[in-house]
C-alpha positions as CSV (number, residue, x, y, z in Angstrom):
1,M,87.6,132.8,110.2
2,K,89.2,128.9,110.8
3,F,92.0,128.3,109.5
4,G,92.8,124.8,111.4
5,F,91.7,122.6,108.7
6,L,93.5,124.6,106.2
7,S,96.9,123.9,108.5
8,K,95.7,119.6,109.0
9,I,95.5,119.7,105.3
10,F,98.8,121.7,104.1
11,E,100.4,119.1,107.2
12,G,99.1,116.2,105.0
13,V,100.4,117.0,102.3
14,L,104.0,117.9,104.0
15,S,103.5,114.7,105.5
16,I,103.2,112.4,102.7
17,E,105.6,114.4,100.3
18,K,108.4,113.7,103.5
19,T,107.3,110.2,103.3
20,Y,107.6,109.7,99.6
21,N,111.2,111.6,99.8
22,Q,112.2,108.7,102.7
23,C,110.6,105.7,100.7
24,D,112.9,107.2,97.3
25,K,116.1,107.6,100.2
26,A,115.6,104.1,101.7
27,L,115.0,102.3,97.8
28,G,118.1,104.2,96.4
29,A,120.3,103.6,99.8
30,L,119.3,99.8,99.7
31,R,120.0,99.0,96.4
32,A,123.3,100.9,96.3
33,Y,124.0,98.6,99.2
34,N,122.7,95.0,97.8
35,E,124.8,96.1,94.6
36,K,127.8,97.1,96.3
37,R,127.8,93.6,98.1
38,K,127.4,91.9,95.0
39,Q,130.5,93.2,93.3
40,E,132.5,93.8,96.1
41,N,131.1,92.1,99.1
42,A,132.9,94.6,100.9
43,P,132.3,94.7,105.0
44,F,130.0,97.7,106.0
45,S,131.1,99.3,109.4
46,A,128.1,99.2,112.0
47,S,127.8,102.6,111.7
48,E,127.2,102.1,107.5
49,K,124.7,99.7,108.6
50,A,122.9,101.8,111.8
51,E,122.4,104.5,109.0
52,L,121.0,102.3,106.6
53,N,118.9,100.3,109.0
54,N,117.5,104.1,110.1
55,I,116.9,105.3,106.8
56,V,114.9,102.1,106.3
57,D,112.8,102.3,109.2
58,T,112.1,105.4,109.2
59,A,110.4,105.1,105.7
60,I,108.7,101.8,106.5
61,E,107.1,103.5,109.5
62,N,106.0,106.5,108.1
63,A,104.6,104.9,105.1
64,T,102.5,102.1,107.2
65,R,101.4,105.3,109.2
66,I,99.7,106.5,106.1
67,V,98.8,103.4,104.4
68,E,97.1,102.9,108.1
69,K,94.6,106.1,107.3
70,E,93.1,103.9,104.4
71,G,89.1,104.0,105.1
72,E,89.6,107.0,106.7
73,R,91.0,109.7,103.8
74,N,89.9,109.3,100.4
75,W,93.5,109.0,99.2
76,P,93.8,106.1,96.8
77,G,96.7,107.1,94.4
78,V,98.7,107.8,98.1
79,F,97.9,104.8,99.3
80,R,99.1,102.7,95.9
81,E,101.9,104.8,95.8
82,M,102.9,103.6,99.8
83,H,101.8,100.3,98.7
84,K,104.1,100.2,96.0
85,N,107.5,101.9,97.9
86,L,106.7,99.5,100.8
87,A,106.5,96.3,98.2
88,N,110.0,97.7,96.8
89,I,111.6,98.0,100.0
90,Y,110.4,95.1,101.5
91,L,112.0,93.0,98.0
92,E,115.1,94.9,98.6
93,L,115.3,93.7,102.1
94,D,114.3,90.0,101.0
95,E,111.2,89.7,102.8
96,Y,109.4,88.1,100.2
97,D,106.5,87.5,102.2
98,K,105.8,91.0,103.0
99,V,106.3,91.7,99.1
100,R,103.4,89.2,98.5
101,E,101.1,91.1,101.5
102,A,102.0,94.6,100.2
103,C,101.0,93.5,96.3
104,E,97.8,92.0,97.5
105,R,96.8,95.1,98.8
106,L,98.0,97.2,95.8
107,Q,95.8,95.3,93.5
108,N,93.0,97.1,95.3
109,Y,94.1,100.2,93.4
110,G,92.1,99.7,89.8
111,E,94.2,98.8,86.6
112,V,97.2,101.0,87.9
113,G,97.5,99.3,91.1
114,K,97.4,95.6,89.1
115,L,100.0,96.8,87.3
116,D,102.2,98.2,89.7
117,A,101.6,94.5,91.7
118,E,102.6,92.6,88.1
119,E,105.7,94.7,88.4
120,V,107.2,94.1,91.6
121,I,106.0,90.4,91.5
122,K,108.1,90.1,88.3
123,N,110.8,91.1,90.3
124,L,110.5,88.8,93.2
125,N,109.8,85.8,91.2
126,E,113.5,86.9,89.1
127,R,114.8,87.4,92.6
128,E,113.4,83.8,94.0
129,H,113.8,81.4,91.1
130,G,115.7,83.5,88.1
131,E,112.2,83.4,86.9
132,S,111.0,85.7,84.3
133,S,107.6,87.4,84.9
134,P,104.9,85.5,82.7
135,T,102.9,86.2,79.7
136,P,99.9,88.1,79.6
137,E,98.2,85.4,78.4
138,E,100.0,83.4,81.6
139,T,98.3,86.0,84.2
140,Q,95.2,85.9,83.0
141,S,94.7,82.4,83.3
142,T,96.5,81.8,86.6
143,P,95.7,84.3,89.8
144,L,98.8,86.9,90.5
145,L,99.9,85.6,93.7
146,Q,100.6,82.0,94.2
């Protein structure tokens, strides 16, 4: 009996779960860092910044590795979640062009993907301009990403 395909599936599931956890950890760390910077304007040590960079870089690298499998694998929910994770990480990093790019790809994943993209874009608009999100009527008459 050949079990190679089972180990490959199991390995893929572990990798996906590990990446979800890494993205959650990166988002939590970035949000805490950004909040602390706003409230206390406290300096961060080089080791704290290096640890944060390592956490974030690992999450981005692994999430990107998974989304690069689009077309090879039939994991639409996983790809949608990874694009959403990347969009939120880039939002916390103030890399707005990358947020828009991730949201454009996120919109390709049905109604849920479109709703996720709208939520991230709303947060992006608030960050960039202090604006609130458009009403549902406005989103129907104007494109999501500008």
